Every structure is written in structure tokens, then in C-alpha cells.
VEXDONU-581208 format. One record per residue (C-alpha): x, y, z; residue number from 1; residue in one letter. Coordinates in steps of 0.25 Angstrom, whole numbers, plus 5000, padded with zeros to 4 digits. Layout:
N
((X; Y; Z); NUM; "A")
...
***
This chain:
347
((4843; 4855; 5138); 1; "M")
((4854; 4852; 5149); 2; "T")
((4865; 4853; 5138); 3; "S")
((4859; 4866; 5133); 4; "N")
((4859; 4872; 5147); 5; "L")
((4873; 4868; 5150); 6; "K")
((4878; 4874; 5137); 7; "R")
((4871; 4887; 5140); 8; "S")
((4877; 4887; 5154); 9; "T")
((4891; 4885; 5148); 10; "A")
((4889; 4896; 5138); 11; "A")
((4884; 4905; 5149); 12; "A")
((4897; 4902; 5157); 13; "A")
((4906; 4906; 5146); 14; "I")
((4906; 4922; 5144); 15; "P")
((4903; 4927; 5131); 16; "G")
((4899; 4913; 5125); 17; "L")
((4885; 4917; 5122); 18; "N")
((4889; 4931; 5116); 19; "A")
((4886; 4932; 5102); 20; "E")
((4899; 4932; 5094); 21; "T")
((4899; 4941; 5082); 22; "K")
((4906; 4936; 5070); 23; "P")
((4919; 4944; 5067); 24; "E")
((4923; 4946; 5052); 25; "S")
((4937; 4945; 5047); 26; "L")
((4938; 4959; 5043); 27; "W")
((4933; 4965; 5057); 28; "R")
((4943; 4956; 5064); 29; "S")
((4954; 4960; 5055); 30; "S")
((4952; 4975; 5057); 31; "V")
((4952; 4972; 5072); 32; "Q")
((4965; 4965; 5071); 33; "R")
((4971; 4976; 5062); 34; "L")
((4967; 4987; 5072); 35; "T")
((4974; 4979; 5084); 36; "R")
((4987; 4979; 5075); 37; "N")
((4994; 4992; 5080); 38; "R")
((5005; 4992; 5069); 39; "S")
((4994; 4990; 5058); 40; "A")
((4985; 5001; 5064); 41; "V")
((4997; 5010; 5064); 42; "V")
((5001; 5007; 5050); 43; "G")
((4986; 5009; 5045); 44; "L")
((4986; 5022; 5052); 45; "A")
((4998; 5027; 5045); 46; "I")
((4993; 5022; 5032); 47; "I")
((4980; 5030; 5034); 48; "L")
((4987; 5042; 5038); 49; "L")
((4996; 5041; 5026); 50; "T")
((4983; 5040; 5017); 51; "I")
((4977; 5052; 5024); 52; "L")
((4990; 5060; 5021); 53; "V")
((4989; 5056; 5007); 54; "A")
((4974; 5060; 5006); 55; "V")
((4977; 5074; 5012); 56; "F")
((4990; 5076; 5007); 57; "A")
((4987; 5090; 5001); 58; "P")
((4982; 5095; 5015); 59; "Q")
((4994; 5089; 5022); 60; "L")
((5005; 5092; 5013); 61; "A")
((5011; 5106; 5017); 62; "P")
((5016; 5109; 5003); 63; "M")
((5014; 5105; 4988); 64; "D")
((5021; 5092; 4986); 65; "Y")
((5026; 5096; 4972); 66; "K")
((5030; 5111; 4975); 67; "T")
((5044; 5113; 4972); 68; "Q")
((5052; 5124; 4980); 69; "V")
((5066; 5122; 4974); 70; "L")
((5072; 5132; 4985); 71; "S")
((5068; 5122; 4996); 72; "D")
((5073; 5110; 4989); 73; "A")
((5080; 5100; 4999); 74; "N")
((5076; 5109; 5011); 75; "T")
((5072; 5103; 5025); 76; "A")
((5067; 5107; 5038); 77; "P")
((5077; 5107; 5050); 78; "R")
((5071; 5095; 5057); 79; "W")
((5074; 5087; 5045); 80; "V")
((5088; 5090; 5045); 81; "T")
((5088; 5086; 5060); 82; "Q")
((5082; 5072; 5056); 83; "V")
((5092; 5070; 5045); 84; "F")
((5106; 5075; 5050); 85; "P")
((5112; 5074; 5036); 86; "V")
((5103; 5086; 5032); 87; "M")
((5111; 5097; 5038); 88; "R")
((5104; 5110; 5037); 89; "P")
((5111; 5121; 5029); 90; "A")
((5111; 5131; 5040); 91; "D")
((5120; 5121; 5048); 92; "D")
((5130; 5119; 5037); 93; "G")
((5122; 5108; 5029); 94; "G")
((5114; 5108; 5016); 95; "Y")
((5099; 5107; 5020); 96; "V")
((5091; 5119; 5019); 97; "K")
((5081; 5121; 5030); 98; "I")
((5067; 5123; 5027); 99; "N")
((5056; 5122; 5037); 100; "E")
((5045; 5123; 5026); 101; "T")
((5046; 5108; 5023); 102; "Y")
((5043; 5098; 5034); 103; "L")
((5051; 5087; 5028); 104; "L")
((5059; 5095; 5018); 105; "G")
((5059; 5098; 5003); 106; "A")
((5064; 5089; 4992); 107; "D")
((5074; 5092; 4981); 108; "R")
((5064; 5100; 4974); 109; "L")
((5059; 5108; 4986); 110; "G")
((5046; 5100; 4988); 111; "R")
((5040; 5097; 5002); 112; "D")
((5044; 5083; 5006); 113; "L")
((5033; 5082; 5016); 114; "F")
((5022; 5086; 5006); 115; "S")
((5027; 5076; 4996); 116; "R")
((5027; 5065; 5006); 117; "I")
((5013; 5068; 5010); 118; "I")
((5009; 5068; 4995); 119; "Y")
((5018; 5055; 4993); 120; "G")
((5008; 5047; 5002); 121; "T")
((4998; 5048; 4990); 122; "R")
((5007; 5041; 4980); 123; "V")
((5013; 5031; 4989); 124; "S")
((5000; 5027; 4996); 125; "L")
((4992; 5026; 4983); 126; "M")
((5003; 5017; 4977); 127; "V")
((5003; 5009; 4990); 128; "A")
((4988; 5007; 4989); 129; "F")
((4986; 5004; 4974); 130; "V")
((4996; 4993; 4973); 131; "G")
((4990; 4984; 4984); 132; "P")
((4976; 4988; 4980); 133; "L")
((4978; 4983; 4966); 134; "V")
((4985; 4971; 4971); 135; "A")
((4974; 4968; 4980); 136; "L")
((4963; 4970; 4969); 137; "I")
((4970; 4962; 4958); 138; "V")
((4979; 4953; 4965); 139; "G")
((4969; 4948; 4976); 140; "L")
((4958; 4946; 4965); 141; "T")
((4967; 4938; 4956); 142; "L")
((4973; 4930; 4968); 143; "G")
((4960; 4927; 4974); 144; "L")
((4954; 4922; 4960); 145; "V")
((4967; 4914; 4957); 146; "S")
((4969; 4907; 4970); 147; "G")
((4954; 4904; 4972); 148; "Y")
((4950; 4900; 4958); 149; "V")
((4963; 4893; 4954); 150; "G")
((4964; 4885; 4941); 151; "G")
((4967; 4892; 4928); 152; "W")
((4962; 4906; 4934); 153; "V")
((4973; 4904; 4944); 154; "D")
((4984; 4901; 4933); 155; "N")
((4980; 4913; 4925); 156; "V")
((4980; 4923; 4936); 157; "I")
((4993; 4918; 4942); 158; "M")
((5000; 4917; 4928); 159; "R")
((4996; 4932; 4926); 160; "F")
((5001; 4935; 4939); 161; "T")
((5014; 4928; 4937); 162; "D")
((5016; 4936; 4924); 163; "I")
((5014; 4949; 4931); 164; "M")
((5023; 4944; 4942); 165; "Y")
((5034; 4941; 4932); 166; "A")
((5037; 4956; 4930); 167; "F")
((5045; 4963; 4940); 168; "P")
((5035; 4972; 4947); 169; "T")
((5043; 4985; 4947); 170; "L")
((5048; 4983; 4933); 171; "L")
((5033; 4980; 4929); 172; "L")
((5029; 4993; 4936); 173; "V")
((5040; 5001; 4929); 174; "I")
((5036; 4996; 4915); 175; "L")
((5021; 4999; 4918); 176; "L")
((5024; 5013; 4922); 177; "M")
((5033; 5015; 4910); 178; "S")
((5022; 5010; 4901); 179; "F")
((5011; 5018; 4907); 180; "F")
((5020; 5031; 4908); 181; "R")
((5025; 5030; 4893); 182; "S")
((5013; 5025; 4886); 183; "S")
((5003; 5035; 4893); 184; "L")
((5013; 5047; 4892); 185; "G")
((5009; 5052; 4878); 186; "N")
((4995; 5048; 4874); 187; "V")
((4984; 5055; 4867); 188; "E")
((4976; 5064; 4877); 189; "P")
((4962; 5059; 4879); 190; "G")
((4965; 5044; 4879); 191; "T")
((4964; 5035; 4890); 192; "F")
((4979; 5034; 4891); 193; "A")
((4980; 5049; 4892); 194; "F")
((4970; 5049; 4903); 195; "Q")
((4978; 5038; 4911); 196; "V")
((4991; 5046; 4909); 197; "G")
((4984; 5059; 4914); 198; "E")
((4979; 5051; 4926); 199; "L")
((4993; 5046; 4929); 200; "D")
((4999; 5060; 4928); 201; "R")
((4988; 5066; 4937); 202; "A")
((4991; 5055; 4948); 203; "S")
((5005; 5059; 4948); 204; "G")
((5009; 5046; 4941); 205; "G")
((5003; 5037; 4950); 206; "M")
((4993; 5030; 4941); 207; "L")
((5003; 5022; 4933); 208; "F")
((5010; 5018; 4946); 209; "I")
((4997; 5013; 4951); 210; "F")
((4995; 5005; 4938); 211; "I")
((5009; 4999; 4939); 212; "G")
((5009; 4995; 4953); 213; "V")
((4994; 4990; 4952); 214; "G")
((4998; 4981; 4940); 215; "L")
((5010; 4975; 4948); 216; "T")
((5005; 4974; 4962); 217; "S")
((4994; 4962; 4961); 218; "W")
((5002; 4950; 4958); 219; "M")
((5008; 4947; 4972); 220; "Q")
((4994; 4949; 4978); 221; "T")
((4988; 4939; 4968); 222; "A")
((4998; 4929; 4971); 223; "R")
((4997; 4930; 4986); 224; "L")
((4982; 4930; 4985); 225; "T")
((4982; 4918; 4976); 226; "R")
((4991; 4910; 4986); 227; "G")
((4982; 4914; 4998); 228; "Q")
((4970; 4910; 4991); 229; "V")
((4976; 4896; 4987); 230; "L")
((4978; 4894; 5002); 231; "F")
((4965; 4899; 5007); 232; "V")
((4956; 4893; 4997); 233; "R")
((4960; 4879; 5002); 234; "E")
((4956; 4882; 5017); 235; "Q")
((4944; 4875; 5023); 236; "E")
((4935; 4887; 5024); 237; "Y")
((4936; 4890; 5009); 238; "I")
((4933; 4875; 5006); 239; "T")
((4921; 4876; 5016); 240; "A")
((4916; 4889; 5009); 241; "A")
((4917; 4882; 4995); 242; "R")
((4909; 4870; 5001); 243; "A")
((4897; 4879; 5006); 244; "I")
((4897; 4885; 4992); 245; "G")
((4902; 4899; 4995); 246; "S")
((4904; 4907; 4982); 247; "P")
((4919; 4910; 4977); 248; "T")
((4918; 4925; 4980); 249; "W")
((4914; 4924; 4995); 250; "P")
((4925; 4914; 4997); 251; "I")
((4935; 4923; 4991); 252; "L")
((4931; 4935; 4998); 253; "T")
((4927; 4930; 5012); 254; "R")
((4936; 4918; 5014); 255; "H")
((4948; 4919; 5006); 256; "I")
((4951; 4934; 5005); 257; "L")
((4951; 4937; 5020); 258; "P")
((4960; 4925; 5022); 259; "N")
((4971; 4930; 5012); 260; "I")
((4969; 4945; 5013); 261; "L")
((4979; 4947; 5024); 262; "G")
((4992; 4942; 5017); 263; "P")
((4988; 4949; 5005); 264; "I")
((4986; 4963; 5012); 265; "V")
((4999; 4961; 5019); 266; "V")
((5006; 4958; 5006); 267; "A")
((5000; 4970; 4999); 268; "E")
((5004; 4980; 5011); 269; "T")
((5018; 4975; 5010); 270; "L")
((5019; 4978; 4995); 271; "T")
((5015; 4992; 4997); 272; "I")
((5029; 4997; 4999); 273; "P")
((5032; 4990; 4985); 274; "R")
((5021; 4998; 4978); 275; "Y")
((5026; 5011; 4984); 276; "I")
((5041; 5007; 4980); 277; "S")
((5036; 5005; 4966); 278; "F")
((5031; 5019; 4966); 279; "E")
((5044; 5025; 4972); 280; "A")
((5052; 5017; 4961); 281; "F")
((5043; 5021; 4950); 282; "L")
((5044; 5036; 4954); 283; "S")
((5059; 5035; 4955); 284; "F")
((5061; 5031; 4941); 285; "I")
((5050; 5040; 4935); 286; "G")
((5038; 5031; 4934); 287; "L")
((5031; 5034; 4947); 288; "G")
((5023; 5046; 4951); 289; "V")
((5025; 5059; 4943); 290; "N")
((5033; 5070; 4950); 291; "P")
((5030; 5078; 4958); 292; "P")
((5020; 5068; 4964); 293; "T")
((5027; 5063; 4977); 294; "P")
((5028; 5049; 4982); 295; "S")
((5036; 5044; 4993); 296; "W")
((5044; 5034; 4984); 297; "G")
((5047; 5045; 4975); 298; "A")
((5051; 5055; 4986); 299; "M")
((5060; 5044; 4992); 300; "I")
((5067; 5042; 4978); 301; "S")
((5069; 5057; 4977); 302; "E")
((5074; 5059; 4991); 303; "G")
((5084; 5047; 4990); 304; "A")
((5093; 5055; 4981); 305; "G")
((5095; 5065; 4992); 306; "A")
((5094; 5056; 5004); 307; "I")
((5108; 5059; 5009); 308; "S")
((5106; 5074; 5009); 309; "T")
((5091; 5075; 5011); 310; "Y")
((5086; 5062; 5017); 311; "P")
((5073; 5068; 5021); 312; "N")
((5068; 5068; 5006); 313; "Q")
((5069; 5053; 5006); 314; "A")
((5067; 5049; 5020); 315; "I")
((5054; 5056; 5023); 316; "F")
((5046; 5050; 5012); 317; "P")
((5053; 5036; 5015); 318; "A")
((5048; 5037; 5029); 319; "L")
((5034; 5040; 5024); 320; "A")
((5035; 5028; 5015); 321; "L")
((5041; 5020; 5026); 322; "F")
((5029; 5023; 5036); 323; "L")
((5018; 5020; 5026); 324; "V")
((5025; 5007; 5022); 325; "M")
((5026; 5002; 5036); 326; "F")
((5012; 5006; 5039); 327; "S")
((5007; 4997; 5027); 328; "F")
((5016; 4986; 5033); 329; "N")
((5010; 4987; 5047); 330; "F")
((4996; 4987; 5041); 331; "L")
((4999; 4975; 5032); 332; "G")
((5003; 4967; 5044); 333; "D")
((4991; 4971; 5052); 334; "G")
((4982; 4968; 5040); 335; "L")
((4989; 4954; 5039); 336; "R")
((4985; 4951; 5053); 337; "D")
((4972; 4957; 5053); 338; "A")
((4967; 4950; 5040); 339; "L")
((4972; 4936; 5043); 340; "D")
((4960; 4928; 5047); 341; "P")
((4969; 4919; 5055); 342; "R")
((4971; 4930; 5065); 343; "M")
((4957; 4931; 5069); 344; "R")
((4955; 4930; 5084); 345; "G")
((4970; 4932; 5086); 346; "I")
((4974; 4944; 5094); 347; "E")
***
């Protein structure tokens, strides 16, 4: 009785000791840590703004992205010539025709650069999201199964991954794109292959890009996931979960996955520029989006040929690409810190 009284008196002397402490989930604490990371919040805000631009591109673009006005080719507003001194206006003894109709200028075919940059967000963001999405779905699943089950299952999955990894990724994408475009180019109308070809043409050539990027984006994620699982599955809390008879699925989703998700998410955000560069290169060699569908990578490739005389045609889409890529990097770093369970309770 006396000991209970002493304990209650000591507890009353410590403020907040008797207060009920609500359990905090990993995901809620992760969101709180993410919102305290200013660079990650800024990156997320820019990405969300870019998504809104892509969704409402028809309402935001002042002109049609594919309309050609050849008489306005390579024209630019006066403020652009002031930013780039090499672009000397024609009324000042130079070669650039001044045209205030286009906010950022017009390309070599007389198309509005600003409108094409706005519509280019659709292609670049879709490629940026499809690659990581396929990698997470396929690579994460195979890596979890391979690392946790082990044995012959691990050998089969990893040997298949090694076979896929043996091909140079860019070369494999080029071969896949060439195969799809050539084999589905002349097929009998009404067949499944014909419908797939029509869907690719309706999407501006993006369907086969998604297929090519998706088939070559999951191997690194599968290897990284397997390595993380092999380390985590030997920890004491996993052994304890097995000892009390927890099923395999809850162990994978509640104990292993939250502890390995941080490095995987960061790795995927850092590979987003690689996916977009694939699209840019494929567009450059004629296997990417179908003209006149705009993408930032294709615009940079087109503007690179005239960068010494009309740098605005390459630099403005490059700046848009630069801003979005840095935003993904900032968000990836913030997600790494937020999703790391070891950071819980650390400010």
C-alpha cells in the first residue's frame, strides 16, 4: 500500500507522466518529418504545380502547340534578345526578327515555344512516372519474394534478372522500339496488333516508349530490394514475429517493407532523369514521340542545332527540365529521411 502511494506521488510529481500517450504510426510520423523538410516541400510543390500545368495545358497554352507560322520562324520578343546578347535584333543591325506575339519566341517552324513547353510537361512527366511505377510494382515484388523466400526461388528470380541486366539498357530499349514500330506498322486492320498500333499513334508515340522503359526499369529495383530484405530479415524483430506465428504477408508488409522503402524510393527518384533522357534520345533518333507531339527532350535536341544563334530554343525547355529534375531530387532526399524508421523521434 505504501509502495503504491509512493509510486502515485512520484508520478504526480512528473508532469505529463499520467497522460495517455497515443501510438504514432510510421506513416504519420513520416509525413510530419517530410513537411518539416523545406527543400522537400518546395520540390513537392513544384512537382504538383507541374502536374497541374500538364492537366490544364489546353487552358494555359496561349497557342496551339502544332500550328506552324513559317513567316514567324525563329522570331523572339525583345526581352529575350536582352537576356541573350548573342541574339541581336534585326532593327539594331542583327538577324533576329522581333515578334512580341510569342512569349518565349518561336522555333524554326514558327511554333510557339511557350505552348510547346507547357504541352511537353505531359510527355516528360508521364515517362517520369511510368518508369518508377513499373519498377516499384515489378521490381519490389520480385525483390521481396526473392530475398525473403530464398532457395531455388531466389536463384530463379535473380538469374532471370541477371539475364535482363546483361543487355545494355539503352540498346535494349532501342531494339524493343524498333521491333514494335516495324512489326506493328503494316498489319491487317481489325486485329489486336492493329489496335495496339492505333493506340500508339493516338498517344503520339508514347505507348511503345512506356513499354520499352517499363521492360527495362525494374532490374535495379529488384536487386536493391533483395539486398535490403536479406539484411532486414535477420533482425531480431523479424525473428520475434516469426516466433509468435505471424503470417508471411503481414511480416512483409508491416515489418520488412516500411524498413526498406526509404532507400528504394530515393533510388527511383534519382533514376527519373534517366527515364526522361531515354525518351529524349529515342525522340532524337526517330523512335520516340511522333512529331509534332512536343517533349522537353525533343525540344532540347531540336534547339541544340541552333544554340549558337537562337539559344532560347534549347535553354528554355532545358530550364524547365532542370527545375523538375531538381524538384524530384529534393523530394527524394526528403522521402529518404522521412521514411527511415531510424529517424523516428529525431528532430
